[in-house]
C-alpha positions as CSV (number, residue, x, y, z in Angstrom):
1,M,53.4,-8.8,237.0
2,I,51.9,-12.3,236.0
3,D,52.2,-14.9,238.6
4,T,53.4,-17.8,236.1
5,S,53.2,-20.3,238.6
6,R,49.6,-20.0,239.0
7,R,49.1,-21.0,235.4
8,D,45.9,-23.3,235.5
9,H,44.9,-25.9,232.6
10,V,41.2,-26.6,231.8
11,D,39.3,-27.7,229.2
12,V,37.1,-25.2,228.9
13,V,37.0,-20.9,230.1
14,V,33.8,-19.1,230.2
15,I,34.0,-15.2,230.4
16,G,30.9,-14.2,232.2
17,G,28.3,-15.6,234.6
18,G,25.2,-14.6,233.3
19,P,22.6,-16.6,231.6
20,A,24.5,-17.6,228.5
21,G,27.5,-18.3,230.6
22,A,26.2,-20.6,233.0
23,T,24.0,-22.4,230.3
24,A,27.3,-23.3,228.7
25,S,29.5,-24.3,231.2
26,T,26.8,-26.5,232.9
27,L,26.1,-28.2,229.7
28,I,29.7,-29.0,229.1
29,A,30.4,-29.9,232.7
30,Q,27.5,-32.2,232.6
31,Q,29.9,-34.1,230.3
32,G,32.7,-34.5,232.7
33,F,34.8,-31.7,231.2
34,T,37.1,-29.2,233.6
35,V,35.1,-25.9,233.2
36,Q,36.4,-22.7,234.8
37,L,34.0,-19.3,234.7
38,F,35.3,-15.9,235.6
39,E,32.4,-13.2,236.3
40,R,33.9,-9.9,237.2
41,E,31.2,-8.6,239.5
42,R,30.0,-10.4,242.7
43,F,26.2,-11.5,242.5
44,P,23.5,-10.5,243.2
45,R,23.6,-7.5,240.7
46,F,21.0,-5.9,238.6
47,H,20.4,-6.9,234.9
48,I,17.5,-5.9,232.8
49,G,15.8,-8.7,230.5
50,E,13.3,-9.8,233.2
51,S,10.4,-11.4,230.9
52,L,10.8,-15.3,229.9
53,I,9.3,-16.8,226.8
54,P,8.2,-20.3,226.7
55,E,11.1,-21.9,224.4
56,T,13.4,-21.1,227.2
57,Y,11.6,-24.4,228.8
58,W,13.9,-26.8,227.0
59,V,17.0,-25.0,228.2
60,L,16.1,-24.9,231.4
61,Q,15.1,-29.0,231.6
62,R,18.6,-29.7,230.3
63,L,20.3,-27.4,233.0
64,N,17.8,-29.0,235.7
65,M,16.7,-25.6,236.7
66,L,13.0,-26.5,236.1
67,P,12.5,-27.9,240.1
68,K,14.4,-24.8,241.3
69,M,12.0,-22.4,238.8
70,K,8.5,-24.3,239.8
71,S,9.7,-23.4,243.7
72,S,10.5,-20.0,243.1
73,R,8.8,-16.8,243.8
74,F,8.6,-15.7,240.2
75,I,5.0,-15.0,238.5
76,K,3.8,-17.2,236.0
77,K,3.6,-15.8,232.6
78,F,0.6,-17.6,230.0
79,S,0.4,-15.3,227.6
80,V,1.4,-11.6,225.9
81,Q,-1.0,-8.7,224.8
82,F,-1.0,-5.9,222.9
83,V,-2.6,-2.6,222.9
84,S,-3.0,0.1,220.4
85,A,-2.0,3.5,220.0
86,K,-5.6,4.3,220.5
87,G,-5.9,2.1,223.7
88,K,-7.4,-0.9,222.0
89,Q,-6.2,-4.1,223.4
90,S,-6.0,-7.1,221.3
91,A,-7.0,-10.8,222.4
92,P,-4.1,-12.2,224.4
93,F,-1.8,-14.7,223.0
94,Y,-1.7,-17.6,225.0
95,F,0.8,-20.0,225.1
96,W,-1.2,-23.0,226.5
97,D,-3.9,-22.3,223.5
98,N,-1.6,-22.5,221.1
99,K,0.7,-25.5,222.4
100,P,-1.3,-27.4,225.6
101,Q,2.0,-28.5,227.4
102,E,3.6,-27.5,230.3
103,C,6.2,-25.7,228.3
104,S,3.8,-23.1,227.8
105,Q,4.2,-21.8,230.9
106,T,6.9,-19.6,231.4
107,W,8.2,-17.0,234.0
108,Q,8.6,-13.4,235.0
109,V,12.0,-13.0,236.9
110,V,13.8,-10.8,239.0
111,R,17.3,-11.1,237.0
112,S,19.4,-10.5,240.2
113,E,17.8,-13.8,241.7
114,F,17.7,-15.8,238.4
115,D,21.1,-14.9,237.3
116,M,22.5,-16.2,240.7
117,M,19.9,-19.0,240.7
118,M,21.3,-19.7,237.1
119,L,25.4,-19.6,238.5
120,N,24.8,-21.7,241.7
121,N,23.2,-24.3,239.7
122,A,26.3,-24.4,237.4
123,R,28.6,-25.0,240.5
124,E,26.4,-27.8,241.8
125,H,27.2,-29.4,238.0
126,G,30.8,-29.1,239.0
127,V,31.7,-25.9,237.0
128,D,34.8,-23.8,238.8
129,A,32.8,-20.2,238.9
130,Q,34.8,-17.4,240.5
131,E,33.3,-13.8,241.1
132,G,35.0,-10.9,241.4
133,V,37.6,-12.3,238.9
134,R,38.1,-9.5,235.6
135,V,39.3,-11.0,232.7
136,L,41.8,-8.8,231.2
137,D,42.8,-10.1,227.9
138,V,42.9,-13.6,226.0
139,V,46.0,-15.5,225.6
140,M,47.0,-16.1,222.2
141,D,49.6,-18.6,220.3
142,G,50.0,-17.1,216.6
143,E,46.4,-16.7,215.7
144,R,44.5,-19.0,218.3
145,V,43.1,-18.2,221.5
146,V,44.5,-20.3,224.1
147,G,43.4,-19.3,227.0
148,V,42.5,-15.9,229.3
149,R,44.7,-13.1,231.7
150,V,42.9,-12.5,234.5
151,Q,42.6,-10.1,237.7
152,D,41.4,-11.0,241.0
153,E,40.0,-8.4,243.6
154,R,43.4,-8.3,245.5
155,G,45.2,-7.3,242.0
156,D,46.7,-10.7,241.2
157,V,47.2,-11.4,237.7
158,R,47.3,-15.4,236.1
159,E,47.2,-17.0,233.4
160,V,44.7,-20.3,232.7
161,H,45.0,-22.0,229.6
162,A,42.2,-23.9,227.9
163,K,41.0,-25.8,224.9
164,V,38.4,-23.4,224.4
165,V,37.5,-20.2,225.4
166,V,33.9,-19.2,225.4
167,D,33.1,-15.2,225.7
168,A,29.9,-14.7,227.5
169,S,30.6,-11.4,229.1
170,G,27.8,-9.4,227.9
171,Q,27.1,-6.4,225.6
172,S,30.9,-5.0,226.6
173,G,31.8,-8.1,223.7
174,L,35.2,-8.8,224.7
175,L,36.3,-11.1,221.5
176,M,33.8,-8.7,219.7
177,N,35.5,-5.7,220.4
178,K,39.0,-7.4,219.8
179,F,38.4,-8.7,216.5
180,K,36.3,-5.9,215.3
181,T,33.3,-8.3,214.3
182,R,30.3,-5.9,215.5
183,I,27.8,-5.0,213.1
184,W,25.3,-2.4,214.2
185,D,21.8,-3.3,213.2
186,P,20.7,-0.8,210.4
187,Q,17.2,-0.2,211.2
188,L,16.9,-0.8,215.0
189,N,18.5,2.2,216.4
190,K,16.7,2.3,219.5
191,G,16.9,3.7,223.3
192,A,14.8,2.8,226.8
193,V,14.4,4.4,229.5
194,W,12.5,2.3,232.6
195,T,11.8,2.3,236.3
196,Y,9.6,-0.3,238.7
197,W,6.5,0.6,240.5
198,E,5.0,-1.1,243.9
199,G,1.2,-1.3,243.9
200,A,0.5,-0.7,240.0
201,Y,-2.4,-2.6,238.5
202,R,-2.2,-5.9,237.3
203,D,-4.8,-8.7,235.8
204,V,-6.1,-11.5,238.0
205,G,-5.8,-15.0,236.9
206,R,-3.9,-16.3,234.4
207,D,-3.6,-12.4,232.7
208,E,-1.9,-11.5,236.1
209,G,1.7,-12.4,235.0
210,A,1.0,-11.4,231.2
211,T,3.7,-9.2,229.6
212,V,1.3,-6.3,227.8
213,V,3.2,-4.1,225.1
214,L,1.3,-0.8,224.8
215,Q,2.0,1.6,221.7
216,T,2.0,5.4,222.5
217,E,-0.3,7.7,220.8
218,S,2.3,9.1,218.5
219,R,3.1,5.6,217.4
220,K,6.8,6.7,218.0
221,G,7.3,4.4,220.9
222,W,6.2,1.7,223.1
223,F,5.8,0.5,226.8
224,W,6.7,-2.7,228.3
225,Y,4.7,-3.7,231.4
226,I,6.3,-6.5,233.2
227,P,4.6,-7.9,236.5
228,L,7.2,-9.3,238.7
229,H,7.1,-10.8,242.3
230,D,6.6,-8.6,245.8
231,N,4.1,-6.4,243.9
232,R,6.2,-5.2,241.7
233,V,6.0,-3.8,237.7
234,S,9.1,-3.1,235.6
235,V,7.6,-0.2,233.1
236,G,10.1,1.0,230.4
237,V,9.6,2.8,227.2
238,V,11.4,2.1,224.1
239,A,11.8,4.5,221.1
240,P,14.1,5.5,218.2
241,F,17.3,7.1,219.9
242,D,16.9,10.3,218.2
243,Y,13.5,11.0,219.3
244,L,14.1,9.9,222.8
245,F,17.1,11.3,223.9
246,K,18.1,14.0,221.7
247,G,17.1,17.8,222.7
248,R,15.0,16.7,225.6
249,G,15.5,16.7,229.0
250,D,16.8,14.3,231.8
251,H,15.3,10.7,232.1
252,E,12.7,11.3,234.3
253,Q,11.4,14.3,232.1
254,I,11.7,12.1,228.8
255,Y,9.9,9.1,231.2
256,R,6.9,11.1,232.6
257,E,6.2,12.8,228.8
258,E,6.2,9.7,227.2
259,V,3.5,8.3,229.6
260,E,1.6,11.2,229.5
261,R,1.6,9.9,225.7
262,C,0.3,6.8,226.7
263,P,-2.8,6.9,228.9
264,V,-3.0,3.2,229.5
265,V,0.2,2.8,231.3
266,K,-0.7,6.4,233.2
267,E,-4.0,5.0,234.3
268,R,-2.1,1.3,235.5
269,I,0.3,3.4,237.3
270,A,-1.7,6.1,238.6
271,N,-2.0,4.7,242.3
272,A,1.5,3.3,242.5
273,K,4.5,3.9,244.2
274,Q,8.0,4.7,242.0
275,I,10.4,2.8,243.9
276,T,13.3,3.1,241.9
277,G,15.4,6.1,240.3
278,Y,15.7,5.7,236.4
279,F,17.6,3.4,234.0
280,A,18.4,4.2,230.6
281,T,20.2,2.3,227.8
282,R,20.9,2.6,224.0
283,D,22.4,1.2,221.3
284,Y,21.8,-2.4,221.8
285,S,21.1,-3.8,218.6
286,Y,23.9,-5.6,216.8
287,R,25.5,-8.8,215.8
288,S,28.6,-10.4,215.5
289,T,30.0,-11.5,212.0
290,Q,31.0,-14.9,213.6
291,V,30.3,-17.1,216.6
292,A,33.6,-18.8,216.3
293,G,37.1,-18.2,215.5
294,P,40.5,-20.4,216.3
295,G,39.9,-21.7,219.8
296,W,36.6,-19.3,220.7
297,V,33.5,-18.5,220.7
298,T,30.9,-16.2,221.3
299,I,27.6,-16.3,222.7
300,G,24.8,-14.3,224.3
301,D,25.2,-10.8,224.1
302,A,28.9,-10.9,223.5
303,F,27.6,-12.2,220.1
304,G,24.5,-10.2,219.7
305,F,21.5,-8.7,220.9
306,L,18.2,-8.2,219.1
307,D,15.6,-5.9,220.9
308,P,13.4,-6.0,224.3
309,L,10.1,-6.0,221.9
310,Y,9.2,-9.9,222.4
311,S,11.3,-10.7,225.2
312,S,13.7,-12.8,223.4
313,G,17.0,-11.8,225.0
314,V,17.1,-14.6,227.6
315,L,16.0,-17.2,225.2
316,L,18.5,-16.4,222.7
317,A,21.2,-16.1,225.4
318,L,20.1,-19.5,226.5
319,K,20.0,-20.9,223.3
320,S,23.5,-19.8,222.0
321,G,24.8,-21.3,225.0
322,E,23.2,-25.0,224.4
323,M,24.1,-24.9,221.0
324,A,27.8,-23.2,221.5
325,A,28.0,-26.1,224.4
326,D,26.9,-29.3,222.3
327,A,29.3,-28.4,219.8
328,I,32.3,-28.2,222.1
329,V,31.1,-31.2,223.6
330,E,31.5,-32.9,220.7
331,G,34.5,-31.4,219.4
332,L,36.4,-32.0,222.7
333,Q,34.9,-35.9,222.5
334,N,36.1,-36.2,219.1
335,E,39.3,-34.2,219.0
336,D,38.5,-31.8,216.3
337,L,38.4,-28.2,217.7
338,S,38.4,-26.5,214.4
339,V,36.8,-23.2,213.7
340,E,34.3,-25.1,211.6
341,Q,33.2,-27.6,214.4
342,L,33.0,-24.5,217.0
343,G,30.9,-22.3,214.6
344,K,28.9,-25.4,213.1
345,W,26.0,-23.7,215.1
346,G,26.1,-20.3,213.7
347,P,23.8,-20.5,211.2
348,S,20.9,-22.0,212.8
349,L,21.2,-19.3,215.5
350,N,21.5,-16.6,213.2
351,Q,18.2,-18.2,211.2
352,G,16.4,-18.0,214.4
353,I,17.2,-14.6,215.5
354,D,16.2,-13.5,211.7
355,R,13.2,-14.8,212.3
356,M,12.5,-12.6,215.2
357,R,14.1,-9.9,214.0
358,R,11.7,-9.9,211.4
359,L,8.5,-9.9,213.5
360,V,10.4,-6.8,215.1
361,C,11.0,-4.8,212.5
362,E,7.7,-5.4,211.2
363,Y,5.7,-4.1,214.2
364,Y,8.2,-0.9,214.1
365,D,7.4,-0.6,210.6
366,G,3.5,-0.7,211.3
367,F,2.2,-4.2,211.4
368,N,-1.0,-4.8,213.6
369,F,-1.7,-8.0,215.1
370,G,-5.2,-7.9,215.4
371,A,-5.7,-7.0,211.7
372,F,-3.4,-9.6,210.5
373,V,-5.1,-12.4,212.7
374,R,-8.9,-11.3,211.2
375,S,-7.5,-11.1,207.8
376,F,-5.5,-14.9,208.3
377,P,-7.3,-16.4,211.2
378,Q,-5.4,-19.1,210.2
379,L,-2.2,-18.3,210.7
380,R,-2.8,-16.8,214.8
381,G,-1.2,-20.1,215.6
382,R,2.3,-19.1,213.7
383,I,2.2,-15.9,214.7
384,T,2.2,-17.3,218.7
385,D,4.8,-20.0,217.9
386,L,6.9,-17.0,216.9
387,L,6.0,-15.0,220.2
388,I,6.8,-18.5,222.0
389,G,10.2,-18.3,221.0
390,D,9.7,-21.2,218.2
391,L,12.3,-19.8,216.0
392,F,14.6,-22.7,214.7
393,E,11.6,-24.4,212.7
394,E,10.9,-23.5,209.0
395,K,6.7,-23.5,209.7
396,V,6.7,-20.1,210.9
397,D,8.0,-18.5,207.7
398,E,4.4,-19.0,206.2
399,V,3.6,-15.8,208.0
400,W,6.0,-13.9,206.0
401,G,4.1,-14.0,202.5
402,P,0.8,-12.9,203.7
403,M,2.2,-10.3,206.2
404,E,4.0,-8.7,202.9
405,S,0.0,-9.0,201.0
406,L,-1.1,-6.3,203.8
407,Y,1.5,-4.0,203.0
408,P,0.8,-0.5,201.2
409,E,2.1,0.1,197.8
410,K,5.9,0.4,197.4
411,K,6.4,-0.9,201.2
412,Q,9.5,-3.3,201.0
413,A,10.4,-6.1,203.6
414,P,13.1,-4.8,205.9
415,P,16.8,-4.8,205.6
416,L,18.8,-7.5,206.7
417,W,20.7,-6.9,209.5
418,N,24.0,-6.9,207.8
419,S,23.1,-4.5,205.1
420,G,25.5,-2.0,206.5
421,T,25.4,0.9,209.0
422,P,27.0,4.0,207.2
423,P,30.4,4.7,208.8
424,E,29.6,8.2,209.9
425,V,26.8,6.5,211.8
426,A,28.1,3.5,213.2
427,A,31.3,5.7,214.5
428,T,28.8,7.3,216.7
429,K,27.4,4.1,218.4
430,R,28.4,2.2,221.6
431,T,26.3,0.3,223.8
432,E,25.4,2.3,227.2
433,L,23.6,1.7,230.6
434,H,22.8,4.0,233.0
435,L,22.1,2.8,236.6
436,P,20.6,5.1,239.1
437,K,22.0,5.7,242.5
438,G,19.8,3.6,245.2
439,I,17.4,0.7,245.3
440,K,18.0,-1.8,241.9
441,P,15.6,-5.1,241.8
């Protein structure tokens, strides 16, 4: 039974306390509006997505998070490097060399720690962030979302009404599922298996915190190699879902077989101790057809997720949270909460995601960074701009023409994200995350 005597009224409700929700709620509260945030779990909790890219700097700066990041134990990240299927290493793409500013140094984070820092920072800015509270559904007035129905850990249910509801519920996508706006990417049908190692090889100096992307010998998949603090390294394999999971053994067998197919990874972890079980996920590339509707906005993974290849997940969570917050604040100030106002940032976000997606699809279809830079050395900076996460300026678009000039005959550019996934394929898709028992970072 709903306790109607406990019906709160606030300016904005945010569903989910991850980076997207923490960002949006903080920026809205900074402008003096009342914000209640509901997070169903208790922090700290495990989450994947540990590698930041430099463009997160500007959002972290607005959140007043930079002093916390600088005093943290997180490993500093200065570059990304690629290793080919034959074991040939590209020259590192040093962010500083492309943009010699403080913003070109970022971090490799343990998300249980980072997300807690972000949520506590939101509280410091006036957000009423409540953990262990599940949002059961949104409250509707006709076609408009006017609040949420929540349940606490004791089982008590109440309604909270708001002028705007922000869905940052992650891949579960409360509003995406309710309004059936999810579109599965027609090309990025990937899965991943990963674990954590202690004492694995790491480079020294400014290369110590580099993200390394290593292609398997068969070119069917690639490994991420992300150094974390406490002498730990996150090492995971990504490959097409059917290849990775169908007709094969358990996650341990899959992982060990793929390590055998990537000698550089095998060498790096040869003397390391595995400290967790095996994590796995699938069907994580999707997007919503809408960023906003009457009384609601979706951000972060509740709007869409691309692919882990270039570590864009946290950037897109922070950036979508920032863009949505600015539109909501402007709407509240001008008393204009129309769909057009709430969603005015959508085209810009989608354009930025499209640029990163193009680079992801090109890599999966054979793009070689070293060969491209040798052919077009003047564009090395533009490729680095994309790897930095500078996705919202037209200057980076000058790489696509030269990239296509290297195509073999009859090859075409990747299909658009919304070009359509066959219904029989879409019907089998569902985001899944397998967590092992025991230790989690």
